[in-house]
C-alpha positions in Angstrom: 7.2 14.4 11.0 10.1 14.1 13.4 12.3 15.9 10.7 9.9 18.8 10.4 8.9 19.3 14.0 12.8 19.2 14.8 13.5 22.2 12.5 12.2 24.3 14.7 14.9 24.4 17.7 12.6 24.7 20.6 11.2 21.6 20.2 12.3 18.4 21.4 11.4 15.7 19.3 11.8 11.9 20.4 11.4 9.4 17.2 10.4 5.6 18.3 10.7 3.0 15.9 10.2 -0.9 16.8 12.3 -1.8 14.1 15.9 -1.5 13.3 17.7 1.5 12.3 19.0 2.2 8.4 22.0 4.6 8.9 23.0 6.9 5.9 25.3 5.2 3.9 24.6 1.8 5.7 21.3 0.9 4.2 21.3 -2.9 3.7 21.1 -3.9 -0.4 17.6 -5.2 0.1 16.2 -1.9 1.1 18.2 0.0 -1.7 17.3 -2.2 -4.2 15.0 -0.8 -7.2 13.2 -4.4 -7.0 11.3 -4.3 -4.0 10.6 -8.3 -4.2 13.3 -9.0 -1.4 13.0 -6.2 0.9 9.2 -7.3 2.2 10.2 -10.6 2.4 12.9 -10.1 4.5 12.3 -10.9 8.2 14.7 -8.3 9.7 12.2 -5.5 8.3 8.7 -6.7 8.6 6.1 -7.7 11.1 6.4 -11.5 10.6 3.5 -12.4 12.5 1.0 -10.2 11.5 -2.2 -12.5 9.8 -5.5 -10.9 8.4 -8.5 -11.9 6.6 -9.1 -10.1 3.2 -12.3 -11.3 1.8 -16.0 -12.2 3.7 -16.7 -15.3 1.2 -14.6 -16.7 -1.3 -14.7 -20.7 -2.2 -15.2 -21.5 1.4 -17.3 -24.0 2.6 -20.7 -23.0 4.0 -20.1 -21.5 7.7 -16.3 -21.4 7.3 -14.2 -18.5 8.1 -11.9 -17.0 5.4 -8.3 -18.1 5.7 -5.8 -15.9 7.6 -3.0 -14.5 5.4 0.3 -12.9 6.1 0.0 -9.4 5.6 3.5 -7.6 5.5 4.1 -4.1 6.9 7.3 -2.2 7.6 9.2 -2.7 10.8 12.3 -0.7 10.2 13.1 3.2 10.4 11.2 4.4 7.4 8.0 2.1 7.8 7.0 0.4 4.9 8.3 2.9 2.7 11.8 1.0 3.1 9.9 -2.3 1.8 7.3 -1.1 -0.9 6.8 -1.0 -4.1 8.4 2.9 -4.3 5.4 3.9 -6.2 5.0 7.6 -6.1 1.2 7.8 -7.0 -0.9 11.3 -5.4 -4.2 9.7 -6.5 -6.6 12.1 -8.3 -8.1 15.9 -7.5 -11.4 14.3 -6.9 -10.1 11.6 -4.1 -9.5 15.0 -2.0 -12.6 16.4 -2.6 -14.5 13.5 -1.1 -12.0 14.1 2.0 -13.8 17.3 2.3 -17.4 15.8 1.7 -16.5 13.4 4.5 -16.0 16.3 6.9 -12.2 16.7 6.5 -12.1 20.4 6.2 -8.9 21.6 5.0 -8.1 18.6 3.0 -9.2 19.5 -0.6 -7.2 19.3 -3.8 -6.1 23.0 -3.5 -5.2 22.2 0.2 -2.9 19.4 0.0 -1.3 20.4 -3.5 1.4 22.5 -1.8 2.4 19.4 0.3 2.6 17.2 -2.6 4.8 19.8 -4.0 6.7 20.3 -1.0 7.7 16.6 -0.5 9.1 16.0 -3.9 12.1 16.8 -6.1 10.7 15.9 -9.7 13.3 14.7 -12.0 11.1 15.0 -14.8 8.7 17.5 -14.5 8.1 21.3 -13.2 5.9 23.8 -13.0 2.6 24.6 -10.5 1.7 20.9 -10.4 5.2 19.5 -9.2 8.0 20.2 -6.7 11.5 20.3 -7.5 13.4 20.9 -4.3 12.0 18.6 -1.9 13.3 15.6 -0.3 11.9 13.1 -2.1 13.3 12.2 -5.6 10.8 11.4 -7.8 11.7 9.8 -11.5 10.0 7.6 -14.2 12.0 4.9 -16.3 12.3 6.4 -19.8 10.0 4.4 -22.2 13.0 3.6 -24.5 14.3 1.6 -21.7 11.3 -0.4 -21.1 11.2 -3.9 -21.6 9.5 -5.5 -24.7 6.8 -6.9 -22.4 5.8 -3.3 -21.3 6.5 -1.6 -24.8 3.9 -4.2 -26.2 1.2 -3.5 -23.3 1.7 0.2 -24.6 0.6 -0.4 -27.9 -2.2 -2.4 -26.8 -3.4 -0.4 -24.4 -3.4 2.6 -26.9 -5.3 0.4 -29.6 -7.9 -0.3 -26.6 -8.8 3.3 -26.1 -6.2 4.1 -23.2 -3.7 6.6 -24.7 -0.4 7.6 -23.5 -0.3 9.9 -20.5 3.5 11.4 -20.0 2.6 12.5 -16.4 0.6 10.2 -14.2 0.5 13.0 -11.3 -0.6 15.6 -13.6 -2.7 14.3 -15.9 -5.5 12.8 -14.4 -7.6 11.3 -17.4 -8.1 7.7 -18.4 -4.8 6.0 -20.0 -1.3 4.7 -19.1 1.9 6.3 -18.5 5.3 5.5 -17.1 5.0 5.2 -13.4 6.3 7.5 -10.7 8.8 5.9 -8.3 10.6 7.5 -5.1 13.9 6.4 -6.7 17.1 7.8 -7.8 20.2 6.4 -9.3 18.2 3.2 -9.5 17.7 2.8 -5.8 15.0 3.2 -3.4 14.6 6.5 -1.2 12.6 5.7 1.8 11.2 8.2 3.9 14.0 7.8 6.6 16.8 8.4 3.8 14.9 11.3 2.6 14.2 13.4 5.8 16.3 11.8 8.4 19.8 12.9 6.3 23.2 13.0 8.5 22.4 16.8 9.1 19.0 16.3 10.5 20.2 13.3 12.4 22.9 15.9 14.0 20.2 18.2 15.5 20.7 18.5 19.1 16.8 18.3 19.4 16.1 15.1 17.7 16.6 11.8 19.4 16.0 8.6 17.3 15.6 5.5 19.2 15.0 2.2 17.5 14.0 -1.4 18.4 11.7 0.4 20.9 8.1 -1.0 20.8 5.5 1.0 22.5 3.9 -1.0 25.2 1.0 1.6 26.0 0.2 5.2 26.4 0.4 7.0 29.5 -2.2 9.1 30.8 -3.3 11.9 33.5 -7.3 12.0 33.3 -8.3 12.6 29.7 -4.4 13.8 28.8 -1.7 11.7 27.1 1.3 12.3 29.2 3.8 10.0 27.3 4.3 6.4 26.4 6.0 3.3 27.9 8.8 1.4 26.0 10.1 -1.7 27.5 8.7 -0.8 30.9 10.2 2.6 30.9 8.0 5.5 31.2 8.8 8.3 28.9 7.0 12.0 29.4 5.8 13.8 26.4 3.9 17.2 25.8 2.4 15.7 22.8 2.1 12.2 21.5 1.8 11.6 17.8 0.9 8.3 16.5 2.3 7.1 13.1 2.1 3.4 13.4 -0.1 2.8 10.4 -3.6 1.5 9.7 -3.3 -1.8 11.6 -1.3 -0.7 14.7 -2.6 2.8 15.2 -6.1 1.8 16.1 -4.8 -1.3 18.2 -2.5 1.1 20.5 -5.7 3.3 20.8 -8.0 0.4 21.6 -5.8 -0.9 24.5 -5.5 2.7 25.9 -9.5 2.7 26.2 -10.5 4.7 23.2 -12.8 2.8 20.9 -16.3 1.5 20.9 -17.3 1.3 24.2 -19.2 -1.9 24.4 -16.7 -3.7 22.7 -13.9 -2.4 25.1 -16.0 -3.6 28.2 -16.9 -7.0 26.7 -12.8 -7.7 27.1 -12.2 -5.6 30.3 -10.7 -2.8 28.9 -11.7 0.4 31.0 -13.3 3.0 28.8 -11.4 6.2 28.7 -13.2 7.6 25.5 -15.9 6.2 23.7 -14.8 6.3 19.8 -17.0 3.8 17.7 -14.9 4.7 14.7 -11.6 3.3 15.9 -10.6 0.3 14.0 -13.7 0.8 11.7 -13.6 1.2 7.9 -10.6 -0.4 7.3 -9.7 -0.3 3.5 -7.3 -1.3 1.0 -7.7 -1.9 -2.8 -9.2 -5.1 -3.9 -6.9 -6.6 -6.6 -7.0 -9.5 -9.1 -4.2 -10.5 -11.6 -3.5 -11.9 -14.8 0.0 -13.5 -15.5 1.9 -14.8 -18.8 4.9 -16.2 -19.8 7.6 -13.7 -21.1 10.0 -14.8 -24.1 13.4 -13.6 -23.6 13.0 -10.4 -25.4 10.4 -9.2 -23.3 12.3 -10.1 -20.0 14.2 -7.2 -18.4 17.4 -6.5 -19.8 19.8 -4.7 -17.5 17.0 -2.6 -15.5 16.1 -3.7 -11.9 13.1 -1.7 -11.9 10.4 -4.4 -12.8 7.5 -1.9 -13.0 7.6 0.8 -15.6 3.8 0.8 -16.7 0.8 2.0 -15.0 -2.4 2.8 -16.3 -6.0 4.2 -15.0 -9.4 3.3 -16.5 -13.2 3.6 -15.6 -15.8 1.2 -15.5 -19.2 3.0 -15.5 -18.7 6.9 -15.2 -22.7 6.9 -14.2 -22.1 5.1 -11.2 -18.5 5.4 -10.0 -15.7 8.1 -10.0 -14.0 8.4 -13.2 -10.6 6.8 -13.2 -12.1 3.8 -10.5 -9.6 1.4 -11.7 -5.7 1.1 -12.0 -3.5 -1.3 -13.4 0.3 -1.9 -13.2 2.3 -4.3 -15.5 5.4 -6.2 -13.8 7.9 -7.4 -16.0 9.1 -9.9 -13.0 6.5 -11.7 -11.0 9.3 -12.5 -8.4 12.8 -12.4 -7.5 13.5 -16.5 -8.4 14.0 -17.8 -11.9 10.1 -18.8 -12.5 9.5 -15.2 -11.5 12.2 -14.0 -14.1 9.8 -15.6 -16.9 6.5 -14.3 -15.7 5.1 -11.0 -16.2 1.8 -9.6 -14.8 -0.9 -7.4 -14.8 -2.6 -6.6 -11.6 -5.8 -4.1 -11.6 -7.2 -2.9 -8.4 -10.6 -0.9 -7.4 -9.2 2.6 -6.7 -12.5 3.8 -4.8 -14.1 0.6 -3.4 -17.7 0.7 -2.2 -16.7 -2.0 0.6 -15.9 -0.2 3.9 -16.6 -2.6 6.3 -13.1 -3.7 7.3 -12.1 -3.6 11.0 -9.4 -3.6 13.5 -10.4 -5.3 16.5 -9.2 -6.6 19.9 -10.3 -10.0 20.9 -8.6 -9.9 24.1 -7.2 -7.5 26.9 -3.7 -9.3 26.9 -1.5 -7.3 24.9 0.3 -10.4 23.9 -2.7 -11.3 21.9 -2.7 -9.6 18.4 -5.9 -7.9 17.5 -8.5 -9.3 14.7 -7.7 -7.6 11.1 -10.4 -8.1 8.7 -10.3 -6.2 5.6 -13.8 -7.5 4.3 -13.0 -6.4 0.8 -15.7 -7.5 -1.3 -18.8 -7.0 1.5 -20.3 -4.6 -1.4 -21.3 -6.4 -4.5 -20.3 -3.6 -6.7 -16.9 -4.3 -6.2 -17.2 -7.8 -7.1 -19.0 -6.8 -10.5 -16.2 -4.0 -11.3 -13.3 -6.5 -10.8 -15.1 -8.9 -13.1 -15.5 -5.8 -15.7 -11.9 -4.7 -15.3 -10.6 -8.4 -15.5 -12.8 -9.1 -18.6 -11.2 -5.7 -19.9 -7.7 -6.7 -19.3 -8.0 -10.5 -20.7 -9.0 -8.7 -24.0 -5.8 -6.8 -24.1 -3.7 -9.8 -23.5 -5.7 -11.3 -26.4 -4.6 -8.4 -29.0 -2.5 -9.2 -32.0 0.2 -6.4 -30.6 0.7 -8.7 -27.6 1.4 -12.0 -29.8 5.2 -11.7 -29.8 5.7 -10.4 -26.5 3.8 -12.7 -23.9 2.4 -16.1 -24.1 0.0 -18.4 -22.2 -1.8 -16.0 -20.1 -3.6 -17.1 -16.9 -5.6 -15.9 -13.9 -3.0 -15.3 -11.3 -3.5 -15.0 -7.3 -0.8 -14.5 -4.6 -2.1 -17.9 -2.8 -0.1 -19.5 0.1 1.5 -21.6 -2.2 3.2 -18.8 -4.2 4.1 -17.3 -1.1 6.2 -20.3 0.3 7.9 -20.6 -3.2 8.7 -16.9 -2.9 10.7 -17.5 0.5 14.2 -16.4 -0.3 16.2 -19.6 0.5 18.2 -22.3 -0.9 15.9 -24.6 -1.8 13.7 -22.4 -3.4 16.3 -21.1 -5.7 17.1 -24.6 -6.7 13.7 -25.6 -7.5 12.9 -22.5 -9.4 15.9 -23.0 -11.6 15.0 -26.8 -12.4 11.2 -25.3 -13.3 12.5 -22.6 -15.5 13.7 -25.4 -17.8 10.2 -26.1 -18.3 9.1 -22.8 -18.9 12.1 -22.2 -21.6 11.2 -25.6 -23.4 8.9 -26.3 -26.0 5.5 -24.5 -26.1 3.8 -27.8 -25.0 5.9 -28.5 -22.2 5.6 -24.7 -21.0 1.7 -25.2 -21.2 1.6 -28.6 -19.2 3.9 -26.8 -16.5 2.0 -23.7 -16.2 -1.5 -25.5 -15.6 -0.1 -28.4 -13.7 2.4 -26.5 -11.4 1.4 -23.0 -11.4 -2.0 -22.5 -11.8 -4.4 -23.2 -9.3 -8.3 -23.0 -10.9 -9.7 -22.4 -14.2 -8.2 -21.2 -17.4 -8.1 -17.5 -18.4 -10.7 -18.9 -21.6 -13.2 -20.4 -18.9 -13.4 -17.4 -17.1 -14.3 -15.3 -20.0 -17.1 -17.2 -21.1 -18.4 -18.3 -17.7 -19.9 -15.5 -15.2 -20.3 -17.9 -12.4 -16.8 -19.1 -12.3 -15.2 -15.8 -13.0 -17.3 -14.5 -9.8 -15.7 -17.7 -8.1 -12.4 -16.4 -9.1 -12.7 -13.0 -8.1 -14.0 -13.9 -4.3 -11.3 -16.6 -3.9 -8.2 -14.7 -5.5 -8.8 -11.0 -4.6 -6.0 -9.5 -2.5 -5.4 -6.4 -0.9 -2.1 -4.3 -2.0 -0.8 -3.3 1.2 -2.6 -0.1 1.2 -4.3 -0.5 4.5 -5.8 2.9 5.5 -8.8 4.7 6.8 -9.2 2.6 10.2 -9.2 5.9 12.4 -10.6 8.4 10.3 -10.4 12.2 10.1 -13.9 14.2 9.8 -16.3 16.7 11.1 -16.5 17.2 15.2 -20.0 15.7 15.4 -19.2 12.8 13.4 -19.4 9.6 15.7 -17.7 7.6 13.4 -14.6 9.8 12.7 -12.0 9.6 15.8 -9.8 12.5 14.5 -10.5 16.1 14.1 -9.2 17.3 10.8 -6.0 18.4 12.6 -5.2 14.8 13.4 -6.1 15.4 17.4 -7.9 12.4 18.9 -11.4 13.5 20.1 -12.2 13.5 23.8 -8.2 13.1 24.4 -5.9 15.9 25.0 -2.2 15.8 23.6 -2.9 12.7 21.5 -2.5 13.0 17.4 -2.3 10.4 14.7 -0.3 11.0 11.5 -0.6 8.2 9.4 -2.8 6.5 6.8 -5.4 5.3 9.3 -6.3 8.8 9.2 -7.6 8.9 5.4 -11.5 9.5 5.5 -11.2 7.4 2.3 -8.7 5.5 0.4 -6.9 7.4 -2.4 -7.1 6.4 -6.4 -3.7 4.8 -6.3 -0.7 3.7 -3.9 -1.1 5.4 -0.9 2.7 5.9 0.2 2.9 9.6 -1.3 -0.6 10.5 0.2 0.8 9.4 3.9 3.7 11.7 3.5 1.8 14.6 2.2 -0.5 14.0 5.4 2.2 13.9 7.8 4.1 17.3 5.8 0.7 19.0 6.0 -0.3 18.0 9.6 3.6 19.0 10.9 2.9 22.2 9.3 -0.4 22.7 11.4 1.6 21.8 14.6 4.3 24.4 13.8 1.9 27.0 13.1 0.0 26.4 16.3 3.3 27.7 18.2 
């Protein structure tokens, strides 16, 4: 947004970022790494104190609240594109037709495709569906460089009726494909790296301030006139919030823009009664199956650990086509145990659960907002995750997988997994010792997995017991850092849509939103590229307005 708006010399643009800069040529190694498992664990670049609740009911005692979990969000120039998995997935055309049905006129597939093409420099494909001169390089790891685990899954998925598709962003039927990534020369390219080049940074009309957290919005009546940063008031003709689906609604709520009754209850004066602010927060509900990787199946030379993705449908009569996604990872974590485990994670592309919420609990700006994704509030999502889990478990059991993996088990991103994933010397030593058990005799490996790694029933048990499978789904479900939809675009008369289709906040002049909170519905895949597309399109709208 800052890069595009400053292309016009008549505009004066100030870009504010709460985290540090990543100057060209001096990007930290953890951010550059093709393997992202260290960047999102680096406390320098994330909001370390963000805690959320995920599902409305797991295996909790009656009346007990769901546990609070960490939810890593980028706190660095480039935002979460600097710490994420680098997945460059557009979703499918009917995602954007759904946006139009929900009142976001001008956001259909034919409207957004030019901006997908504008943002990308696809290294592998050209033609009407792809761009080849945009700022962001897009590539795929060639199949001949896939690790043994991914090649075996490719064969097993083909056998299971999910054929190979060469182009994830151009073929939208069910199948499996090389994952598209925002990456070149085997290193990450964040949006800061792609759009804030040395030439862009040299523009006299663009100022970049990092380590600058916005404390509040400034107003003159119903018009935003600027922001406050560290006690300094900064005037602006237009303020554009790009703080993401967790922080943008929090900023609006603290400014008195949100559900009037909720704001009054905690003593915040209502500036604009917008009941949809903070409502409808979404993510993709996900579960996973992990397995041991013998040496021939592990990464060899490649840093990139996710090379294969898949899209499949559960029930075409009830849900959109391709309503499930999966990704195969050949490295479960940065440490020695993670190098010996692979995962297949699946998630629901179009969840029916849309009850997530960002809500203030206090007028005190130091008190963090309550964030509840409520991922499985609709039982149909539980049913679909169960069906998808069974289907992918069957793929693990294919004879074509016999030499590539062993000992598959249901996996969850639990607090224990997070703790052992913290990058420190203690965990490095512990995981090296544990790796000896994994590489030992089969009986030793199984004992170690069952006693030290697994946290519940076996895969065989879940495949034969519906009640236990449902309990696992409800307790293990996690989001995949695709927070969206908490400040949705919609029709002017839609009370639950705080934004007009051009990003302007209803009832407030001089204020726009341009981030994933504005999605009318979550897209069918990773959300980074759709968020960049949204910013490209909104920037063009602002430029066209003069």
